C-alpha positions as a Python dict, from the first residue, in 0.01 Angstrom:
ca = {
    (1, 'M'): (0, 0, 0),
    (2, 'S'): (333, 14, 173),
    (3, 'L'): (596, -220, 255),
    (4, 'A'): (785, -167, 602),
    (5, 'V'): (1040, -380, 746),
    (6, 'A'): (1181, -377, 1122),
    (7, 'I'): (1523, -584, 1200),
    (8, 'E'): (1645, -662, 1492),
    (9, 'A'): (2059, -605, 1473),
    (10, 'A'): (2356, -637, 1728),
    (11, 'N'): (2295, -360, 1973),
    (12, 'A'): (2069, -170, 1667),
    (13, 'I'): (1724, -175, 1519),
    (14, 'V'): (1653, -120, 1201),
    (15, 'L'): (1333, 38, 1059),
    (16, 'A'): (1297, 71, 659),
    (17, 'A'): (995, 161, 445),
    (18, 'D'): (927, 287, 89),
    (19, 'S'): (762, 587, -17),
    (20, 'R'): (501, 498, -240),
    (21, 'A'): (110, 543, -223),
    (22, 'T'): (-131, 380, -473),
    (23, 'F'): (-466, 566, -544),
    (24, 'G'): (-753, 398, -683),
    (25, 'D'): (-871, -13, -701),
    (26, 'P'): (-588, -215, -787),
    (27, 'R'): (-823, -413, -978),
    (28, 'G'): (-815, -146, -1244),
    (29, 'M'): (-583, 120, -1338),
    (30, 'T'): (-425, 341, -1003),
    (31, 'A'): (-183, 645, -974),
    (32, 'V'): (87, 595, -747),
    (33, 'N'): (291, 908, -561),
    (34, 'D'): (659, 838, -418),
    (35, 'T'): (679, 1131, -212),
    (36, 'V'): (510, 1015, 87),
    (37, 'Q'): (704, 986, 450),
    (38, 'K'): (666, 672, 612),
    (39, 'V'): (914, 666, 842),
    (40, 'F'): (939, 899, 1154),
    (41, 'T'): (1126, 974, 1505),
    (42, 'L'): (771, 918, 1726),
    (43, 'T'): (1010, 1037, 2036),
    (44, 'P'): (1430, 1059, 2057),
    (45, 'R'): (1473, 732, 2139),
    (46, 'T'): (1220, 563, 1956),
    (47, 'A'): (1065, 547, 1557),
    (48, 'I'): (804, 398, 1402),
    (49, 'A'): (667, 335, 1045),
    (50, 'M'): (334, 346, 878),
    (51, 'V'): (138, 185, 588),
    (52, 'G'): (-211, 179, 504),
    (53, 'A'): (-436, 491, 505),
    (54, 'A'): (-132, 717, 481),
    (55, 'E'): (-348, 1055, 535),
    (56, 'A'): (-490, 908, 842),
    (57, 'G'): (-204, 813, 1000),
    (58, 'A'): (27, 1086, 920),
    (59, 'S'): (-246, 1278, 1129),
    (60, 'L'): (-216, 1012, 1385),
    (61, 'I'): (152, 1112, 1415),
    (62, 'E'): (147, 1472, 1411),
    (63, 'R'): (-133, 1466, 1676),
    (64, 'I'): (98, 1207, 1919),
    (65, 'K'): (412, 1345, 1880),
    (66, 'P'): (382, 1629, 2103),
    (67, 'V'): (161, 1457, 2328),
    (68, 'L'): (437, 1229, 2367),
    (69, 'A'): (745, 1469, 2392),
    (70, 'S'): (586, 1595, 2738),
    (71, 'Q'): (555, 1242, 2896),
    (72, 'A'): (825, 1103, 3155),
    (73, 'A'): (817, 743, 2946),
    (74, 'A'): (1116, 722, 2786),
    (75, 'N'): (1121, 332, 2677),
    (76, 'A'): (900, 156, 2381),
    (77, 'D'): (706, -37, 2595),
    (78, 'G'): (568, 320, 2797),
    (79, 'I'): (558, 486, 2475),
    (80, 'S'): (373, 184, 2279),
    (81, 'E'): (66, 244, 2541),
    (82, 'L'): (104, 562, 2550),
    (83, 'F'): (32, 568, 2168),
    (84, 'R'): (-265, 287, 2195),
    (85, 'Q'): (-451, 546, 2432),
    (86, 'L'): (-398, 838, 2180),
    (87, 'A'): (-474, 650, 1878),
    (88, 'V'): (-761, 484, 2014),
    (89, 'Q'): (-879, 826, 2154),
    (90, 'N'): (-823, 1011, 1782),
    (91, 'F'): (-959, 720, 1574),
    (92, 'G'): (-1288, 759, 1883),
    (93, 'Q'): (-1327, 1112, 1787),
    (94, 'W'): (-1296, 1079, 1417),
    (95, 'F'): (-1470, 750, 1329),
    (96, 'G'): (-1624, 654, 1646),
    (97, 'A'): (-1574, 316, 1827),
    (98, 'P'): (-1537, -21, 1636),
    (99, 'Q'): (-1875, -174, 1547),
    (100, 'Y'): (-2008, -486, 1402),
    (101, 'L'): (-2246, -672, 1212),
    (102, 'M'): (-2340, -988, 1256),
    (103, 'G'): (-2317, -1173, 917),
    (104, 'G'): (-2299, -1531, 779),
    (105, 'Q'): (-1969, -1643, 997),
    (106, 'G'): (-2014, -1453, 1271),
    (107, 'P'): (-1967, -1051, 1377),
    (108, 'V'): (-1810, -844, 1091),
    (109, 'A'): (-1662, -529, 1215),
    (110, 'I'): (-1786, -202, 1020),
    (111, 'P'): (-1511, -68, 844),
    (112, 'R'): (-1260, 180, 940),
    (113, 'P'): (-923, 373, 744),
    (114, 'D'): (-691, 62, 779),
    (115, 'V'): (-364, 213, 948),
    (116, 'L'): (-92, -13, 1049),
    (117, 'F'): (230, 81, 1250),
    (118, 'L'): (579, -45, 1353),
    (119, 'L'): (688, 80, 1632),
    (120, 'V'): (1019, 26, 1750),
    (121, 'G'): (1305, 85, 2022),
    (122, 'Y'): (1388, -41, 2313),
    (123, 'G'): (1219, -192, 2724),
    (124, 'A'): (1306, -96, 3049),
    (125, 'A'): (1518, -304, 3086),
    (126, 'G'): (1736, -261, 2732),
    (127, 'Q'): (1582, -529, 2551),
    (128, 'A'): (1484, -484, 2152),
    (129, 'R'): (1108, -411, 2102),
    (130, 'I'): (945, -449, 1768),
    (131, 'M'): (548, -353, 1775),
    (132, 'S'): (300, -393, 1518),
    (133, 'L'): (-6, -133, 1629),
    (134, 'G'): (-296, -187, 1382),
    (135, 'S'): (-680, -22, 1365),
    (136, 'T'): (-863, -332, 1251),
    (137, 'P'): (-1073, -421, 1481),
    (138, 'P'): (-1034, -595, 1662),
    (139, 'F'): (-703, -502, 1752),
    (140, 'N'): (-787, -128, 1770),
    (141, 'F'): (-390, -43, 1789),
    (142, 'T'): (-321, -304, 2087),
    (143, 'P'): (139, -346, 2048),
    (144, 'N'): (221, -701, 1926),
    (145, 'L'): (559, -747, 1986),
    (146, 'S'): (748, -951, 1755),
    (147, 'T'): (924, -1262, 1900),
    (148, 'T'): (1119, -1335, 1565),
    (149, 'G'): (1355, -1031, 1579),
    (150, 'F'): (1195, -895, 1239),
    (151, 'S'): (857, -762, 1149),
    (152, 'T'): (672, -637, 868),
    (153, 'A'): (373, -440, 754),
    (154, 'G'): (210, -363, 400),
    (155, 'V'): (242, -610, 120),
    (156, 'V'): (422, -803, 332),
    (157, 'P'): (430, -1193, 151),
    (158, 'L'): (776, -1194, 10),
    (159, 'A'): (967, -1005, 260),
    (160, 'V'): (852, -1273, 515),
    (161, 'Y'): (983, -1547, 314),
    (162, 'L'): (1329, -1403, 257),
    (163, 'L'): (1332, -1259, 616),
    (164, 'N'): (1267, -1649, 738),
    (165, 'R'): (1557, -1767, 493),
    (166, 'L'): (1779, -1492, 565),
    (167, 'Y'): (1741, -1384, 846),
    (168, 'R'): (1918, -1466, 1221),
    (169, 'R'): (1972, -1262, 1555),
    (170, 'G'): (2312, -1094, 1620),
    (171, 'L'): (2333, -958, 1251),
    (172, 'D'): (2572, -721, 1199),
    (173, 'L'): (2326, -375, 1188),
    (174, 'E'): (2532, -302, 838),
    (175, 'I'): (2386, -654, 707),
    (176, 'A'): (2039, -591, 824),
    (177, 'K'): (2000, -287, 666),
    (178, 'D'): (2122, -425, 368),
    (179, 'L'): (1852, -703, 413),
    (180, 'A'): (1540, -428, 518),
    (181, 'V'): (1622, -288, 191),
    (182, 'Y'): (1685, -596, 15),
    (183, 'C'): (1323, -696, 118),
    (184, 'I'): (1185, -364, -3),
    (185, 'Q'): (1352, -396, -341),
    (186, 'E'): (1311, -753, -434),
    (187, 'T'): (902, -651, -317),
    (188, 'A'): (930, -344, -513),
    (189, 'S'): (1033, -586, -855),
    (190, 'Q'): (711, -790, -864),
    (191, 'D'): (428, -564, -699),
    (192, 'G'): (423, -245, -826),
    (193, 'K'): (179, -113, -524),
    (194, 'V'): (547, -87, -324),
    (195, 'G'): (852, 154, -459),
    (196, 'G'): (991, 525, -476),
    (197, 'P'): (1284, 624, -237),
    (198, 'I'): (1351, 408, 55),
    (199, 'S'): (1381, 556, 444),
    (200, 'L'): (1564, 398, 716),
    (201, 'A'): (1598, 447, 1069),
    (202, 'V'): (1843, 347, 1353),
    (203, 'V'): (1766, 280, 1715),
    (204, 'R'): (2047, 210, 1937),
    (205, 'P'): (2003, 111, 2345),
    (206, 'A'): (2037, 463, 2560),
    (207, 'A'): (2103, 696, 2206),
    (208, 'D'): (1927, 942, 2008),
    (209, 'T'): (1743, 750, 1662),
    (210, 'Q'): (1898, 837, 1379),
    (211, 'L'): (1717, 927, 1015),
    (212, 'A'): (1961, 749, 767),
    (213, 'D'): (2022, 1123, 496),
    (214, 'A'): (2021, 1045, 102),
    (215, 'A'): (2403, 966, 71),
    (216, 'E'): (2383, 675, 387),
    (217, 'I'): (2097, 523, 167),
    (218, 'E'): (2240, 555, -171),
    (219, 'R'): (2541, 342, 14),
    (220, 'V'): (2317, 88, 130),
    (221, 'V'): (2081, 71, -197),
    (222, 'R'): (2392, 24, -379),
    (223, 'R'): (2574, -238, -170),
    (224, 'V'): (2206, -459, -239),
    (225, 'D'): (2179, -405, -583),
    (226, 'Q'): (2546, -575, -535),
    (227, 'H'): (2379, -844, -405),
    (228, 'R'): (2119, -923, -595),
    (229, 'E'): (2364, -902, -913),
    (230, 'S'): (2558, -1151, -765),
    (231, 'L'): (2281, -1422, -645),
    (232, 'K'): (2131, -1346, -1012),
    (233, 'N'): (2444, -1476, -1180),
    (234, 'S'): (2559, -1732, -933),
    (235, 'F'): (2229, -1916, -1080),
    (236, 'L'): (2317, -1810, -1442),
    (237, 'N'): (2633, -1933, -1419),
    (238, 'S'): (2629, -2236, -1178),
    (239, 'G'): (2566, -2497, -1476),
    (240, 'Q'): (2866, -2348, -1726),
    (241, 'A'): (3228, -2557, -1722),
    (242, 'P'): (3517, -2490, -1532),
    (243, 'P'): (3756, -2296, -1710),
    (244, 'P'): (4037, -2596, -1812),
    (245, 'A'): (4384, -2548, -1617),
    (246, 'P'): (4666, -2418, -1792),
    (247, 'P'): (4894, -2689, -1948),
    (248, 'A'): (5152, -2786, -1672),
    (249, 'G'): (5510, -2666, -1742),
}
């Protein structure tokens, strides 16, 4: 499992993810690998993160990127629709069309590899776009547009709680980076299915996507560590009496 976070900032969108893959039934012993790439430049002005079945997701991205490079549609709305069409086509070739069995509560989808993408960029009119596209029927890679200014995928409960509490529109870009990494680190501290080095991309209007290098990630992680320590100390020290005032004169 994984965690990916997308946050709209002032004149930019931040997309971040962990690097952990978990192997085995989570109800028993599992193994992990912390070297999985989950954030990609999809086109020069869009970025994408994946969670779920990493091998199937990586294969999709590897097949779709060259096709998108030859397309005229550069905005996120056009790219998301092309991505949907190509993902449906490739999944159909590999696993067949979504099929259902009748269950006690109605139709039940026959399982296919479960992969979910967060695609970010800007629309034709310059509006920020954060979209989730999942393989699970009945969605079948339909672009689902976020209207909250953020979106998450993977192990999301703690990240959604933090974003509901802390996010506001118009955040400074550096604060948005910190918040995305904070969500991942806090989730990793509570759920072993999230962890490993963090990757991060920044998409700006009318500019090419930037993937943060190791030095930039380290700077953000250090800032977030300071935030986490300050928050902890604010609670632990809140009940202490203030130091006595120095004597007069």
